C-alpha distance (Angstrom), angle and dihedral (degrees) to the residues before:
residue distance angle dihedral
X1 . . .
X2 3.82 . .
X3 3.78 117.8 .
X4 3.79 112.1 -120.0
X5 3.78 101.0 -133.8
X6 3.78 141.2 78.3
X7 3.76 135.8 -173.6
X8 3.70 128.6 -148.0
X9 3.75 110.6 -104.7
X10 3.82 94.5 4.7
X11 3.78 107.1 107.8
X12 3.81 90.0 168.8
X13 3.81 93.3 80.6
X14 3.77 106.2 28.8
X15 3.79 108.7 120.6
X16 3.79 93.3 -20.1
X17 3.79 124.0 148.3
X18 3.78 122.7 -116.1
X19 3.80 90.1 -104.5
X20 3.78 90.9 51.5
X21 3.78 91.2 52.3
X22 3.83 88.5 62.9
X23 3.77 84.4 78.7
X24 3.77 86.6 73.9
X25 3.78 85.2 80.5
X26 3.77 86.5 77.1
X27 3.80 94.0 57.4
X28 3.76 119.2 119.4
X29 3.81 113.2 -84.3
X30 3.79 91.8 -118.2
X31 3.78 123.4 130.7
X32 3.80 91.0 -104.3
X33 3.80 93.4 47.3
X34 3.81 93.0 50.1
X35 3.80 90.3 48.3
X36 3.79 90.9 53.7
X37 3.81 89.6 48.0
X38 3.80 93.3 56.0
X39 3.80 91.5 42.1
X40 3.78 97.8 51.0
X41 3.80 103.4 29.4
X42 3.79 89.9 83.8
X43 3.80 102.3 135.4
X44 3.78 115.7 144.4
X45 3.81 91.4 -123.0
X46 3.80 105.6 83.0
X47 3.80 90.1 -156.6
X48 3.80 89.1 60.6
X49 3.81 89.8 47.1
X50 3.80 90.5 51.4
X51 3.78 92.5 50.1
X52 3.79 91.3 46.0
X53 3.79 97.4 47.7
X54 3.78 99.9 40.4
X55 3.78 100.6 26.2
X56 3.80 87.8 -130.7
X57 3.79 131.3 122.3
X58 3.78 117.5 -113.0
X59 3.83 110.6 -105.3
X60 3.76 112.3 -109.7
X61 3.82 113.8 -107.1
X62 3.79 113.7 -97.5
X63 3.80 112.4 -107.8
X64 3.78 116.7 -132.4
X65 3.80 118.9 -118.1
X66 3.81 131.2 -152.7
X67 3.79 135.2 168.8
X68 3.79 88.9 -98.3
X69 3.82 89.8 59.0
X70 3.79 95.1 56.8
X71 3.79 107.0 23.5
X72 3.79 144.1 40.4
X73 3.80 122.2 -124.8
X74 3.82 111.5 -131.6
X75 3.78 94.9 -169.8
X76 3.79 93.2 -88.6
X77 3.81 110.0 35.7
X78 3.78 141.1 11.0
X79 3.83 114.1 -105.4
X80 3.80 117.4 -155.7
X81 3.81 109.0 -117.1
X82 3.80 99.3 -149.6
X83 3.79 143.1 -28.4
X84 3.80 101.3 -43.6
X85 3.80 136.0 -167.5
X86 3.79 124.3 -159.3
X87 3.81 106.0 -147.3
X88 3.79 122.8 -124.9
X89 3.82 90.3 -108.9
X90 3.81 95.0 48.6
X91 3.80 134.5 91.5
X92 3.80 120.8 -157.6
X93 3.79 117.9 -159.7
X94 3.82 121.9 -153.1
X95 3.82 101.7 -165.9
X96 3.78 125.8 -144.6
X97 3.79 110.7 -80.2
X98 3.82 93.8 17.8
X99 3.82 123.2 112.0
X100 3.79 125.8 -159.0
X101 3.79 113.3 -160.0
X102 3.79 113.6 -162.5
X103 3.79 85.6 -144.6
X104 3.86 99.3 -153.3
X105 3.81 90.9 -47.9
X106 3.82 132.0 104.6
X107 3.79 121.7 -106.6
X108 3.81 110.8 -160.8
X109 3.79 118.5 -168.5
X110 3.80 119.2 -159.5
X111 3.79 92.9 157.1
X112 3.80 131.4 34.2
X113 3.79 131.2 -49.5
X114 3.80 118.7 -170.0
X115 3.79 109.2 -159.6
X116 3.78 115.3 -160.7
X117 3.80 91.8 144.4
X118 3.82 126.3 31.6
X119 3.79 139.8 -61.3
X120 3.80 109.8 -163.7
X121 3.79 123.7 -167.9
X122 3.80 109.4 -167.3
X123 3.80 138.0 143.7
X124 3.75 118.5 -97.2
X125 3.81 121.7 -131.2
X126 3.83 90.6 -83.4
X127 3.79 93.2 55.4
X128 3.81 96.5 -111.5
X129 3.80 118.5 159.1
X130 3.80 123.9 -102.8
X131 3.79 115.6 -156.3
X132 3.79 139.1 -179.1
X133 3.82 117.2 -165.8
X134 3.79 118.2 -169.7
X135 3.80 118.4 -161.6
X136 3.79 93.4 153.8
X137 3.79 132.8 34.2
X138 3.79 128.9 -46.7
X139 3.79 117.2 -171.8
X140 3.81 114.1 -163.5
X141 3.79 108.1 -163.0
X142 3.84 123.8 -153.2
X143 3.83 89.9 -92.1
X144 3.81 92.6 45.0
X145 3.81 133.0 101.6
X146 3.80 134.9 -173.2
X147 3.80 118.1 -173.8
X148 3.80 139.8 175.8
X149 3.79 112.3 -159.6
X150 3.83 130.8 170.1
X151 3.78 131.3 24.8
X152 3.79 112.4 -55.1
X153 3.78 94.1 22.9
X154 3.79 107.1 123.0
X155 3.78 138.5 174.7
X156 3.82 111.6 -160.0
X157 3.79 118.8 -168.2
X158 3.79 120.8 -164.3
X159 3.79 93.8 150.8
X160 3.80 134.6 37.8
X161 3.80 129.0 -50.0
X162 3.80 114.6 -169.8
X163 3.79 103.8 -165.1
X164 3.77 120.6 -164.4
X165 3.81 93.3 147.8
X166 3.81 134.7 37.4
X167 3.81 123.1 -40.8
X168 3.81 116.1 172.5
X169 3.79 150.8 142.9
X170 3.80 132.6 -152.8
X171 3.82 145.5 158.4
X172 3.82 95.1 39.4
X173 3.79 93.0 -37.6
X174 3.82 114.7 140.9
X175 3.79 136.4 -149.5
X176 3.83 114.3 -162.7
X177 3.80 115.3 -168.3
X178 3.79 99.7 -171.1
X179 3.80 129.9 -156.4
X180 3.80 106.3 -68.7
X181 3.79 91.7 23.6
X182 3.80 120.1 120.5
X183 3.78 130.2 -160.5
X184 3.79 114.4 -168.8
X185 3.80 109.3 -165.0
X186 3.79 104.8 -161.7
X187 3.79 134.8 -163.8
X188 3.80 111.8 -57.3
X189 3.81 92.8 12.2
X190 3.81 127.7 125.7
X191 3.79 124.8 -150.8
X192 3.80 104.1 -172.1
X193 3.80 140.4 -177.5
X194 3.80 110.9 -164.6
X195 3.80 131.3 -173.3
X196 3.81 113.5 -34.3
X197 3.78 91.2 -2.7
X198 3.81 123.9 130.3
X199 3.79 132.5 -153.9
X200 3.82 113.9 -165.9
X201 3.79 111.9 -168.0
X202 3.79 121.5 -168.6
X203 3.78 93.6 148.1
X204 3.79 133.6 48.5
X205 3.80 128.3 -56.5
X206 3.80 117.7 -175.7
X207 3.80 117.9 -168.5
X208 3.78 108.1 -164.1
X209 3.81 133.3 -161.0
X210 3.79 110.6 -62.8
X211 3.81 93.2 16.9
X212 3.81 126.9 113.3
X213 3.79 135.6 -150.9
X214 3.81 112.0 -163.2
X215 3.79 123.5 -167.0
X216 3.80 101.5 176.3
X217 3.76 132.5 133.5
X218 3.80 107.9 -131.3
X219 3.82 91.9 -173.5
X220 3.81 138.0 10.7
X221 3.80 114.2 -35.0
X222 3.78 134.0 48.3
X223 3.78 130.1 -80.7
X224 3.81 111.5 -138.6
X225 3.79 136.1 -165.0
X226 3.82 114.9 -172.0
X227 3.79 108.7 -167.5
X228 3.79 120.6 -169.6
X229 3.79 92.6 147.4
X230 3.80 130.6 49.6
X231 3.79 130.2 -59.2
X232 3.80 113.9 -174.2
X233 3.79 118.6 -172.4
X234 3.81 106.0 -159.6
X235 3.78 102.1 -174.4
X236 3.81 95.3 -43.8
X237 3.80 131.6 113.0
X238 3.80 130.3 -103.4
X239 3.82 113.8 -165.2
X240 3.79 116.5 -166.4
X241 3.80 129.1 -179.2
X242 3.77 99.4 -10.1
X243 3.80 96.3 143.7
X244 3.82 125.5 78.3
X245 3.80 94.5 -145.5
X246 3.81 94.7 78.6
X247 3.78 143.5 -15.2
X248 3.76 129.3 -80.9
X249 3.80 107.9 -145.4
X250 3.80 126.3 -171.2
X251 3.80 112.4 -171.5
X252 3.79 107.7 -168.2
X253 3.80 122.7 -169.2
X254 3.80 92.3 146.6
X255 3.79 130.5 48.6
X256 3.79 130.5 -55.4
X257 3.81 116.7 -177.9
X258 3.80 124.4 -177.2
X259 3.81 110.8 -160.0
X260 3.78 109.3 -174.1
X261 3.78 93.2 -39.4
X262 3.79 134.7 108.9
X263 3.79 129.6 -98.6
X264 3.80 112.1 -164.9
X265 3.81 117.0 -166.8
X266 3.81 109.3 -174.6
X267 3.79 131.1 -159.6
X268 3.82 91.0 -81.5
X269 3.78 93.5 42.1
X270 3.80 126.1 115.6
X271 3.80 126.9 -173.8
X272 3.82 108.5 -169.4
X273 3.79 109.5 -174.2
X274 3.79 128.9 -166.9
X275 3.81 92.9 147.4
X276 3.79 133.2 45.4
X277 3.81 127.6 -51.7
X278 3.81 118.2 -179.6
X279 3.80 121.1 -173.8
X280 3.79 118.9 -159.6
X281 3.79 93.8 154.8
X282 3.79 137.1 33.5
X283 3.81 123.5 -39.7
X284 3.80 113.2 -173.0
X285 3.80 111.2 -169.3
X286 3.78 95.5 -169.0
X287 3.81 101.7 -174.7
X288 3.80 94.3 -42.3
X289 3.80 132.0 115.7
X290 3.80 129.5 -104.8
X291 3.81 111.5 -165.4
X292 3.79 116.1 -172.9
X293 3.80 105.9 -170.8
X294 3.81 127.1 -152.4
X295 3.82 94.2 -86.6
X296 3.79 93.7 42.5
X297 3.80 129.5 102.3
X298 3.79 121.8 -160.0
X299 3.82 116.7 -173.4
X300 3.80 124.9 -171.2
X301 3.80 107.7 -169.8
X302 3.79 129.8 -158.9
X303 3.81 92.7 -85.7
X304 3.79 90.7 48.4
X305 3.79 129.5 99.7
X306 3.80 125.8 -171.8
X307 3.79 116.5 -167.0
X308 3.78 110.7 -175.6
X309 3.78 130.2 177.3
X310 3.79 88.0 158.7
X311 3.81 129.5 63.7
X312 3.80 130.3 -56.9
X313 3.81 111.0 -169.9
X314 3.80 115.8 -178.1
X315 3.80 127.4 -171.2
X316 3.79 95.6 148.9
X317 3.80 133.5 43.7
X318 3.79 120.9 -43.7
X319 3.82 116.2 -175.2
X320 3.78 118.9 -167.4
X321 3.78 94.3 -172.5
X322 3.79 101.6 -178.0
X323 3.78 93.7 -43.1
X324 3.78 132.5 125.3
X325 3.82 122.8 -109.2
X326 3.78 124.7 -177.3
X327 3.79 111.1 -178.4
X328 3.79 136.3 -180.0
X329 3.80 98.4 -172.3
X330 3.80 123.5 14.4
X331 3.80 133.2 160.9
X332 3.79 126.4 -169.5
X333 3.80 104.6 -162.3
X334 3.80 127.3 -146.5
X335 3.81 93.2 -89.1
X336 3.78 93.0 41.2
X337 3.79 125.3 111.2
X338 3.78 118.8 -164.3
X339 3.82 120.3 -169.3
X340 3.80 120.0 -165.4
X341 3.78 110.9 177.9
X342 3.80 147.6 113.4
X343 3.81 90.5 66.9
X344 3.79 94.8 -45.1
X345 3.79 120.3 158.5
X346 3.79 129.2 -153.1
X347 3.80 117.2 -169.0
X348 3.80 113.0 -166.4
X349 3.78 107.9 -152.0
X350 3.80 99.2 178.3
X351 3.82 117.7 -15.2
X352 3.79 140.6 -5.9
X353 3.79 116.7 179.7
X354 3.80 116.0 -164.8
X355 3.80 118.0 -163.3
X356 3.80 93.4 152.2
X357 3.80 131.4 41.0
X358 3.78 128.9 -55.4
X359 3.82 115.3 -170.7
X360 3.79 109.2 -158.0
X361 3.82 114.6 159.9
X362 3.80 111.0 -156.9
X363 3.81 97.6 -176.2
X364 3.78 130.4 57.5
X365 3.80 110.0 -69.4
X366 3.77 138.9 154.8
X367 3.80 89.5 -92.1
X368 3.82 97.0 46.5
X369 3.76 127.3 -117.1
X370 3.79 129.3 -67.6
X371 3.79 130.9 -149.3
X372 3.80 128.3 -146.7
X373 3.79 117.0 -172.5
X374 3.79 138.9 167.6
X375 3.80 125.2 37.7
X376 3.80 114.1 16.1
X377 3.81 118.0 -99.3
X378 3.80 112.8 -113.4
X379 3.79 126.2 -143.6
X380 3.79 119.6 22.4
X381 3.79 114.3 21.4
X382 3.82 118.6 -118.7
X383 3.80 114.7 -95.4
X384 3.79 116.6 -120.6
X385 3.80 95.4 -134.6
X386 3.79 142.2 83.3
X387 3.83 93.1 -111.0
């Protein structure tokens, strides 16, 4: 049709068809040009108006997505049909009682997945890998579970996982929380590494009040957390190595901060620190081993308590900054520096061997005094100074 208007001095619109007027989208982006666009882009189809005014194509409508669109139901579970991507505009629902098995394919999420049932990443009978990659948001509800089990089964998080359910790996399954990835472990949730499972964290893990991180082997083989990122325990609980069937090992080259929560290190638990550990809560070393290597720094602040009937082995820097330490068996190696100040107290229950330097001011100083009680320290005597 021909548009029924004209403007003096504007030959671009005189007698033009609606389609021709779309060329107005190429006008200069001056105030006058934009005014003419809005005035003359008056087609009834708002998509045409949008294209005309802004010189931009209309975004395609977002297709819905369900389990039936991406997987086949075998009578018990849903099996992923092929490598599948959830678009940024899409939301996939995993209902209560339903299980999606990635079935040796890769499920990539760029949108949102709400997990009220289960996503299971496991090898098939031919040993092919099963992978879930999250670049968007995954919400695990209290009834929900995500698991990686078997060698080659991997969960990779580059986005956000809000866990209020059960998120775990075992039997050579791996969880990789990459740089930029965030795992929020919420009240009532469990983030678990079972036997022969591995959690590699280069991003951020936050363990909130009422939530639990478990790194325990419940059968033969170790459970391992490798942290090069940040783990913040905000009032939650982290249990490590509390099962006699295998070790729980936390290798920390990043940052672990305990804010008012509880760190439990059982008889099969090992904390190996080359990064930074800060305790502002309760650290119970119940028969386990804390190894602070030469590049590691362990700080126990004035709200922190360390109760250890296991082993504390220090070759790095150990700051008892107003905190309380009760230890059965501690060794400060030749490269180790141990600071006890600002009202800090060390109670030696059995033995403390000092081959390095312990700074324990006993008179008023700029760093405050420290107190050492119990069995006498053997080796080098503590130094009555701040540093």
